[in-house]
C-alpha positions in Angstrom: -120.9 -38.5 39.4 -119.1 -35.4 40.5 -121.3 -32.4 39.6 -118.6 -29.9 40.4 -116.8 -31.1 37.2 -119.7 -30.2 34.9 -118.7 -26.6 34.0 -115.0 -27.4 33.6 -115.9 -30.3 31.2 -117.4 -27.8 28.6 -115.6 -28.7 25.3 -115.7 -25.4 23.5 -113.1 -22.6 23.9 -115.7 -20.2 25.3 -119.3 -20.1 26.3 -122.0 -18.4 24.3 -125.5 -17.4 25.1 -126.8 -18.9 28.4 -124.5 -21.9 28.4 -122.4 -21.0 31.4 -125.4 -20.2 33.5 -127.2 -23.3 32.4 -124.3 -25.5 33.3 -124.1 -23.9 36.8 -127.8 -24.6 37.3 -127.4 -28.2 36.0 -124.5 -28.7 38.4 -126.5 -27.4 41.3 -129.5 -29.6 40.4 -127.4 -32.8 40.5 -125.5 -31.6 43.6 -128.9 -31.2 45.4 -129.3 -35.0 45.1 -131.6 -35.2 42.0 -131.0 -38.3 40.0 -132.8 -36.9 36.9 -132.5 -33.4 35.5 -134.6 -32.1 32.7 -132.9 -29.5 30.6 -135.3 -27.4 28.6 -133.1 -25.7 26.1 -134.3 -24.0 22.9 -132.9 -24.3 19.4 -129.3 -23.0 19.2 -128.5 -23.5 22.9 -125.8 -26.0 22.0 -127.4 -29.0 23.6 -124.7 -31.4 22.4 -122.1 -29.2 24.2 -124.2 -29.2 27.3 -124.5 -32.9 27.1 -120.7 -33.3 26.8 -120.2 -31.2 29.9 -122.6 -33.3 31.9 -121.0 -36.6 30.8 -117.6 -35.2 31.7 -118.7 -35.4 35.3 -119.2 -39.2 35.2 -117.3 -41.3 37.6 -114.0 -42.4 36.2 -112.5 -45.9 36.4 -109.7 -44.7 38.6 -112.1 -43.2 41.2 -114.6 -46.2 41.2 -114.9 -49.2 43.4 -115.2 -52.5 41.4 -119.0 -52.6 41.7 -119.6 -49.0 40.8 -120.7 -47.9 37.3 -118.4 -45.6 35.4 -118.5 -43.6 32.2 -121.5 -42.2 30.3 -124.0 -42.9 27.5 -125.2 -40.4 25.0 -128.3 -41.4 23.1 -130.8 -39.7 20.8 -133.8 -41.0 18.8 -132.7 -39.1 15.7 -130.2 -40.7 13.4 -129.4 -37.2 12.0 -128.6 -35.9 15.4 -126.1 -38.8 15.9 -124.6 -37.9 12.5 -124.1 -34.3 13.6 -122.5 -35.4 16.9 -120.1 -37.7 15.0 -119.1 -34.9 12.7 -118.5 -32.3 15.4 -114.8 -31.8 16.2 -115.6 -30.6 19.7 -117.2 -34.0 20.4 -114.4 -36.2 19.1 -114.4 -38.3 22.3 -117.9 -39.5 21.6 -117.4 -43.2 20.4 -120.3 -43.8 18.1 -121.8 -47.3 17.6 -124.6 -48.1 15.2 -126.6 -51.3 14.4 -125.0 -54.1 12.5 -126.9 -53.3 9.3 -124.9 -50.1 9.0 -121.6 -51.9 8.5 -120.3 -54.0 5.6 -118.4 -57.3 6.0 -114.7 -57.0 5.0 -114.2 -60.7 4.1 -113.3 -61.4 0.5 -116.4 -61.7 -1.7 -118.6 -60.2 1.1 -117.9 -56.5 0.8 -121.5 -55.7 -0.1 -122.9 -57.9 2.7 -124.1 -56.1 5.8 -122.6 -57.5 9.0 -126.0 -58.7 10.2 -126.0 -61.1 7.1 -122.2 -61.9 7.1 -120.8 -65.5 7.3 -120.3 -65.1 11.1 -124.1 -65.0 11.5 -124.9 -67.5 8.7 -122.5 -70.3 9.4 -122.5 -72.4 12.6 -119.1 -72.4 14.3 -117.7 -69.9 11.8 -114.3 -68.6 13.0 -113.8 -65.2 11.5 -110.1 -64.5 11.0 -110.6 -60.7 10.7 -113.1 -60.2 13.5 -110.7 -57.8 15.2 -110.8 -55.6 12.1 -114.6 -56.0 11.5 -115.9 -52.4 11.4 -119.0 -53.3 13.6 -117.2 -55.3 16.2 -114.3 -52.8 16.2 -116.6 -49.9 16.8 -118.5 -51.8 19.4 -115.3 -52.7 21.3 -114.1 -49.1 21.2 -117.5 -47.7 22.3 -117.9 -50.2 25.1 -114.4 -49.4 26.6 -114.3 -45.6 26.3 -115.8 -43.1 28.7 -118.5 -41.9 26.4 -120.5 -44.2 24.1 -122.9 -42.7 21.7 -125.8 -44.5 19.9 -129.4 -44.1 18.7 -132.2 -44.6 21.2 -133.2 -47.7 19.3 -129.8 -49.3 19.7 -129.6 -48.2 23.3 -132.9 -49.9 24.1 -132.1 -53.0 22.1 -128.9 -53.5 24.1 -130.6 -53.5 27.5 -129.3 -56.4 29.5 -126.2 -56.7 27.3 -122.9 -57.8 28.8 -121.2 -55.4 26.5 -123.1 -52.2 27.2 -123.7 -52.4 30.9 -125.0 -49.8 33.4 -123.0 -46.6 33.4 -122.8 -43.7 35.8 -124.4 -41.0 33.6 -126.9 -41.2 30.8 -127.8 -38.3 28.5 -130.9 -38.5 26.3 -130.9 -35.7 23.7 -134.2 -34.7 22.0 -135.9 -36.5 25.0 -139.4 -34.9 24.6 -140.7 -37.9 22.7 -139.3 -40.5 25.0 -142.7 -42.0 26.0 -143.9 -42.1 22.3 -140.6 -43.7 21.2 -141.0 -46.3 23.9 -144.5 -47.0 22.8 -143.4 -47.4 19.3 -140.5 -49.8 20.1 -142.7 -51.9 22.4 -145.5 -52.1 19.9 -146.0 -55.5 18.2 -146.9 -55.5 14.5 -148.4 -58.7 13.3 -148.5 -58.2 9.5 -147.5 -60.3 6.5 -144.3 -58.2 6.2 -143.4 -58.5 9.9 -144.3 -62.2 10.5 -142.1 -64.6 8.5 -144.6 -67.5 9.0 -147.7 -65.4 8.3 -148.9 -67.7 5.5 -148.6 -70.8 7.7 -150.9 -69.6 10.5 -154.6 -68.9 10.7 -155.1 -65.4 11.9 -158.3 -65.1 13.9 -160.5 -62.2 14.6 -159.1 -61.4 18.1 -162.3 -59.9 19.3 -164.6 -62.8 18.3 -164.0 -65.3 21.1 -164.0 -63.1 24.2 -165.1 -59.7 23.0 -161.9 -58.3 24.5 -159.4 -57.6 21.7 -156.4 -57.6 24.1 -157.3 -61.0 25.6 -157.8 -62.4 22.2 -154.5 -60.9 21.0 -152.7 -62.5 23.9 -154.1 -65.9 23.2 -153.1 -65.6 19.5 -149.6 -64.2 20.5 -148.9 -67.2 22.7 -149.9 -69.6 19.9 -147.8 -67.7 17.4 -144.9 -67.6 19.9 -144.7 -71.4 19.9 -144.8 -71.6 16.1 -142.0 -68.9 15.8 -139.8 -70.7 18.3 -140.2 -74.0 16.4 -139.3 -72.3 13.1 -136.3 -70.6 14.6 -135.0 -73.8 16.1 -135.2 -75.4 12.6 -133.1 -72.7 11.2 -130.6 -72.8 14.1 -130.1 -76.6 13.4 -128.9 -75.9 9.9 -125.0 -75.7 9.5 -125.2 -72.8 7.1 -127.9 -70.2 6.3 -128.4 -68.1 3.2 -128.5 -64.3 3.8 -132.3 -64.5 3.4 -132.5 -67.3 6.0 -130.3 -65.4 8.4 -132.6 -62.4 8.1 -135.6 -64.7 8.7 -134.0 -66.1 11.8 -133.2 -62.7 13.2 -136.7 -61.4 12.5 -138.2 -64.5 14.2 -136.0 -63.9 17.2 -137.1 -60.2 17.4 -140.7 -61.4 17.1 -140.3 -63.9 19.8 -138.9 -61.2 22.1 -141.8 -58.8 21.3 -144.5 -61.5 21.8 -142.9 -62.7 25.0 -142.8 -59.2 26.5 -146.4 -58.5 25.5 -147.8 -61.7 26.9 -145.7 -61.5 30.2 -146.6 -57.8 30.7 -150.3 -58.4 30.1 -150.3 -61.3 32.5 -148.5 -59.2 35.2 -151.2 -57.8 37.5 -148.7 -55.2 38.8 -147.8 -53.8 35.4 -148.9 -50.2 34.8 -149.1 -50.7 31.1 -152.5 -50.6 29.3 -152.5 -52.4 25.9 -154.7 -51.6 23.0 -155.3 -53.6 19.8 -156.2 -52.8 16.3 -157.4 -55.3 13.7 -159.5 -53.3 11.2 -159.9 -56.1 8.7 -161.0 -58.8 11.1 -160.0 -62.4 10.7 -157.0 -62.9 8.5 -156.1 -59.2 8.8 -153.1 -57.5 10.3 -153.0 -57.0 14.1 -151.2 -54.1 15.8 -150.7 -54.3 19.6 -149.7 -51.0 21.3 -148.8 -50.1 24.8 -149.9 -47.0 26.7 -147.9 -45.6 29.6 -144.9 -47.8 28.9 -143.2 -47.1 32.3 -142.2 -50.7 32.8 -140.6 -50.9 29.4 -138.6 -47.8 30.0 -137.5 -49.0 33.4 -135.7 -52.0 31.8 -134.5 -50.3 28.7 -133.5 -46.8 30.0 -133.8 -46.2 33.8 -131.9 -49.3 34.8 -129.0 -48.3 32.5 -127.6 -45.4 34.6 -127.2 -43.8 38.0 -127.8 -40.2 36.9 -129.8 -38.9 33.9 -130.0 -35.7 32.0 -132.9 -35.4 29.5 -132.5 -32.5 27.0 -135.0 -31.0 24.7 -136.5 -27.7 23.6 -140.0 -29.0 24.0 -140.5 -30.8 27.4 -143.5 -28.5 27.8 -144.9 -29.8 31.1 -142.6 -31.3 33.7 -145.3 -33.2 35.6 -147.0 -34.6 32.6 -143.7 -35.7 31.0 -142.6 -37.4 34.2 -145.8 -39.3 34.5 -145.6 -40.4 30.9 -142.1 -41.9 31.4 -142.5 -43.4 34.8 -140.6 -40.8 36.9 -141.7 -39.1 40.1 -141.9 -35.3 39.4 -140.9 -34.6 43.0 -137.5 -36.3 42.4 -136.8 -34.6 39.1 -135.3 -31.1 38.6 -136.0 -28.8 35.7 -133.4 -26.4 34.4 -134.8 -23.8 32.0 -132.3 -22.3 29.4 -133.4 -18.9 28.1 -133.6 -18.2 24.4 -130.9 -15.8 23.1 -132.1 -15.4 19.5 -133.8 -12.0 18.9 -137.5 -12.5 18.6 -137.7 -10.2 15.6 -135.5 -12.7 13.7 -137.9 -15.6 14.2 -141.3 -14.1 13.3 -144.6 -15.9 13.0 -147.1 -14.7 10.4 -150.8 -15.3 10.2 -151.6 -16.2 6.6 -154.5 -18.5 7.6 -156.7 -19.7 4.7 -159.3 -21.8 6.6 -159.2 -25.2 8.3 -157.3 -28.1 7.0 -159.4 -30.8 8.7 -160.5 -33.5 6.4 -164.0 -32.1 5.9 -162.7 -28.6 5.0 -159.6 -29.6 3.1 -161.1 -29.5 -0.4 -162.0 -25.8 0.1 -158.8 -24.7 2.0 -156.1 -26.5 0.1 -156.4 -24.6 -3.2 -156.3 -21.3 -1.2 -153.0 -22.5 0.5 -151.6 -23.3 -3.0 -152.4 -19.8 -4.1 -150.9 -18.5 -0.9 -147.7 -20.4 -1.6 -147.3 -18.8 -5.0 -147.6 -15.4 -3.4 -145.0 -16.4 -0.8 -142.7 -17.6 -3.6 -143.0 -14.2 -5.2 -142.2 -12.5 -1.9 -139.2 -14.8 -1.4 -138.2 -15.1 -5.0 -134.5 -15.4 -4.2 -134.8 -17.5 -1.0 -135.3 -21.2 -0.3 -138.5 -22.3 1.3 -139.9 -25.3 3.1 -143.5 -26.4 3.2 -144.5 -28.7 6.1 -147.2 -30.7 4.4 -148.0 -32.9 7.4 -148.9 -35.9 5.2 -148.1 -37.4 1.8 -151.7 -36.9 0.8 -151.5 -33.2 1.3 -148.1 -33.0 -0.3 -149.3 -34.7 -3.5 -152.3 -32.5 -3.8 -150.2 -29.3 -3.2 -147.6 -30.4 -5.8 -150.4 -31.0 -8.4 -152.0 -27.7 -7.7 -148.7 -25.8 -7.8 -147.9 -27.5 -11.2 -151.3 -26.3 -12.5 -150.5 -22.8 -11.3 -147.3 -22.8 -13.4 -144.6 -22.9 -10.7 -143.5 -26.5 -10.9 -140.0 -25.5 -11.9 -139.2 -24.3 -8.4 -140.8 -27.1 -6.5 -139.1 -30.2 -5.2 -140.9 -33.2 -3.5 -139.9 -36.5 -2.0 -141.5 -39.8 -1.2 -140.8 -42.4 1.5 -137.9 -44.0 -0.5 -136.0 -41.0 -1.7 -136.6 -38.8 1.3 -133.0 -38.3 2.4 -131.6 -38.0 -1.1 -134.1 -35.3 -2.1 -133.5 -33.4 1.2 -129.7 -33.4 0.5 -130.3 -32.4 -3.2 -132.5 -29.5 -2.0 -129.9 -28.4 0.6 -127.1 -28.6 -1.9 -128.9 -26.6 -4.7 -127.9 -23.0 -5.3 -131.4 -22.2 -6.6 -134.2 -20.9 -4.3 -136.1 -24.1 -4.5 -139.3 -24.8 -2.6 -139.3 -28.2 -0.8 -142.6 -29.9 -0.1 -141.7 -32.0 3.0 -143.4 -34.6 5.2 -142.5 -35.2 8.8 -139.4 -33.0 8.8 -140.4 -30.9 11.8 -137.5 -32.2 13.9 -133.7 -32.8 13.8 -133.3 -30.7 10.7 -130.7 -27.9 10.7 -131.5 -25.3 8.0 -129.1 -22.5 9.0 -128.7 -19.3 7.2 -129.4 -19.5 3.4 -130.4 -23.2 3.5 -133.9 -21.9 4.2 -135.3 -18.5 4.9 -139.0 -19.2 5.1 -141.4 -22.0 5.8 -145.1 -22.7 5.9 -147.1 -24.9 8.3 -150.0 -26.2 6.2 -151.8 -28.0 9.0 -152.0 -28.1 12.7 -150.1 -31.4 13.5 -152.7 -33.1 15.7 -152.3 -36.8 16.2 -154.6 -39.1 14.3 -157.7 -39.8 16.3 -158.2 -43.1 14.5 -155.1 -44.4 16.3 -156.2 -46.6 19.1 -153.8 -45.1 21.6 -155.0 -41.6 20.8 -158.6 -42.7 20.9 -158.1 -44.4 24.3 -156.5 -41.3 25.8 -159.2 -39.0 24.5 -161.9 -41.3 25.9 -160.1 -40.8 29.3 -160.3 -37.0 28.8 -156.6 -36.4 28.1 -157.2 -33.4 25.9 -154.3 -31.4 27.4 -152.0 -34.2 26.3 -153.5 -34.1 22.8 -153.0 -30.3 22.5 -149.5 -30.5 24.0 -148.4 -33.1 21.5 -149.4 -30.9 18.6 -147.9 -27.8 20.2 -144.6 -29.6 20.7 -144.4 -30.4 16.9 -145.2 -26.8 16.0 -142.4 -25.5 18.2 -140.0 -28.0 16.8 -141.0 -27.0 13.2 -140.5 -23.3 14.0 -136.9 -24.0 15.1 -135.8 -25.5 11.7 -135.0 -22.2 10.0 -133.4 -20.0 12.7 -130.3 -21.6 14.1 -128.1 -18.9 15.6 -128.6 -15.3 17.1 -127.5 -13.9 13.7 -129.8 -16.2 11.6 -133.3 -15.2 10.6 -136.3 -16.9 9.0 -140.1 -16.5 8.7 -142.7 -19.1 9.6 -146.1 -18.7 8.0 -149.2 -20.3 9.6 -151.7 -21.3 7.0 -154.2 -23.4 9.0 -156.8 -21.6 11.2 -156.4 -24.5 13.7 -152.8 -23.4 14.5 -154.1 -20.2 16.0 -156.7 -22.1 18.0 -154.0 -24.5 19.2 -152.0 -21.6 20.8 -155.1 -20.7 22.8 -155.9 -24.3 23.8 -152.3 -25.1 24.9 -151.5 -21.6 26.2 -150.5 -22.8 29.7 -147.8 -25.1 28.2 -146.2 -22.5 25.8 -142.6 -21.7 26.9 -142.0 -18.0 27.6 -139.6 -17.6 24.7 -142.1 -19.1 22.2 -145.0 -17.0 23.7 -142.9 -14.0 22.7 -143.3 -15.1 19.1 -147.0 -15.9 19.4 -147.6 -12.4 21.0 -146.0 -10.8 17.9 -148.0 -12.7 15.2 -149.0 -10.3 12.5 -150.7 -10.4 9.1 -148.1 -9.7 6.3 -148.6 -7.8 3.1 -148.0 -10.2 0.2 -147.8 -9.7 -3.6 -150.3 -11.1 -6.0 -150.1 -14.8 -7.0 -148.0 -14.2 -10.2 -146.2 -17.4 -11.4 -143.6 -15.3 -13.3 -142.8 -13.4 -10.1 -142.7 -16.7 -8.2 -140.1 -18.0 -10.6 -138.1 -14.8 -10.9 -135.0 -16.3 -9.0 -134.8 -19.6 -10.7 -134.0 -21.1 -14.1 -137.0 -23.4 -14.3 -136.6 -24.8 -17.8 -136.8 -28.6 -17.7 -134.9 -28.9 -21.0 -132.0 -31.4 -21.1 -128.7 -29.6 -21.5 -129.8 -26.3 -20.0 -127.2 -24.1 -18.3 -125.8 -25.5 -15.1 -125.8 -23.8 -11.7 -122.5 -22.0 -12.2 -123.8 -20.5 -15.4 -126.9 -19.3 -13.6 -124.9 -17.7 -10.9 -122.7 -15.9 -13.5 -125.8 -14.5 -15.3 -127.3 -13.2 -12.0 -124.1 -11.5 -11.0 -123.4 -10.0 -14.5 -126.6 -7.9 -14.4 -126.7 -8.1 -18.2 -129.9 -7.6 -20.1 -129.2 -10.8 -21.9 -129.3 -12.7 -18.6 -132.5 -11.1 -17.7 -134.0 -11.9 -21.1 -132.8 -15.5 -20.7 -134.5 -15.8 -17.3 -137.7 -14.2 -18.6 -137.8 -16.6 -21.5 -137.2 -19.5 -19.2 -140.0 -18.4 -16.9 -142.3 -18.0 -19.8 -141.7 -21.4 -21.3 -142.0 -23.1 -17.9 -145.1 -21.3 -16.9 -146.9 -22.3 -20.1 -145.6 -25.9 -20.1 -146.3 -26.7 -16.5 -150.0 -26.2 -16.6 -152.7 -28.8 -16.3 -152.2 -30.1 -19.8 -149.1 -31.6 -21.5 -146.6 -34.2 -20.5 -144.1 -31.8 -18.8 -142.6 -32.9 -15.4 -144.9 -32.1 -12.5 -142.1 -30.6 -10.4 -138.3 -30.1 -10.1 -137.7 -33.6 -8.7 -139.4 -35.2 -11.8 -137.7 -32.8 -14.1 -134.3 -33.9 -12.8 -135.2 -37.5 -13.1 -136.3 -37.0 -16.7 -133.0 -35.2 -17.5 -131.0 -38.0 -16.1 -133.0 -40.7 -17.9 -132.5 -39.0 -21.3 -128.9 -37.9 -20.8 -126.2 -39.8 -22.7 -124.5 -40.7 -19.4 -127.7 -42.2 -17.8 -126.2 -45.6 -17.9 -123.3 -44.4 -15.8 -125.7 -42.9 -13.3 -127.6 -46.1 -13.2 -130.9 -44.7 -14.5 -130.7 -46.3 -18.0 
């Protein structure tokens, strides 16, 4: 790596904000001999552009000796972040590669077959005549031979030890704050009916029964299961041709073999720093989840052995020493570069609208108050899109039901696990001021400008204390880690709605525990976010009037109602007829969306009902 090339590798025509200064400090940190540099850069800093500059300093093929690594990797845990990078014209030299299941086979009759189930993986000795044009192998070949290869963290870790994606000179990990948690998730072993193809063929013991040590019992069962999986896999490999289902079964067996082998070997390794915990809530015959703590050994193989120099970028690497310990790095050998925030603090206000605690024991009392609060906020922001961070699907469902009873369902959109991305895109594309009740959308979501002007945090996002990893750490007294993890999610959530110095958006804090969190984690709050915390105020809000909450939206669920362009024309015309139309729409929706009746419970259901009853529903595929 030649750190001197970092500033000159900046891909944009000019610098903005603190980018030029940040790149100078990153250059100096690498020039001082640090192999790892943490870059703490808030939302809107242009982290992808900083990443490109750092990778531009990687050793080139022309300057390298035969044994020296060249080029760079860019990786991120977020698929949406990779999508953004791929769509950015300033980053057109990033060669993106994704997993096989993201590509379709191009052979005749196989166009709807993902590459991981194509004939080349189903038929022994299959000679593909179009492999050179296969979208997956073509992208892989390009990415492996170009200076910058970009991929998700999952794919990056899965290709550890690959002859194709070997060690490179520079590795950039974007959104790196959750690196330890992602490693724990990838290294976890889930032994469930869905994840174990031969589940019905084995007797699943109570792993605590024989020894009293769940981990020792889990290792013994894992080693027995390993033998059965290898035998099943060998039987499939002996067949001359597999069906797509058999190919998927074989691949899952191979994955499971790898997972079980790693767990057993790591547990038996007296030098390994990993602590394993095991959950089997239903006892004998029930699912088993095996999870690692402090996965430094796993990260060594999958990440740290993949490069010579590393840049880890995030807005929320809150504590350098704690982060380094969690990922197996020596804090003394890691530099931290702090990028200042350039967004005016008055454009990103936090408001105290707390209604009580949202812990399980207080939720029945607090949640209805938050629903009333949301109606008041809808009235205040009648012409602006809003986002509710519900924290869980249980909270989302209860809020949606309550808002329907309050008569504002016509402005509310929800999602479930299956239609999450589709509903998000529909909400973003809508020209109405819809309210989106979201779950786990605190990160990697760009809601710039009018895409969203206000949001509500319903609950302090503490980790589940019933999770064995969390329980183990709290038993060891790691409360600072617990508070820091929640704070990190809050800061990430606050960054969704203000994406540039000219942008603005309000964040409302509805759970008392959020204010307590700021006190408990005060030493880990970045200065730029502390500025927001110091300015927290209690806003004046209108009354909870459903008509006012629906003032900016045509909430009628009737099939054949005026389309979006018609609504825009009525708003812009200023005619009394348009106002009367909106008033009538609000009136009918308010009365029909109450506790009784069969009206749709929210905008998502209303749209589905329209499509189902529409004459073109068979074309849409809903008939």
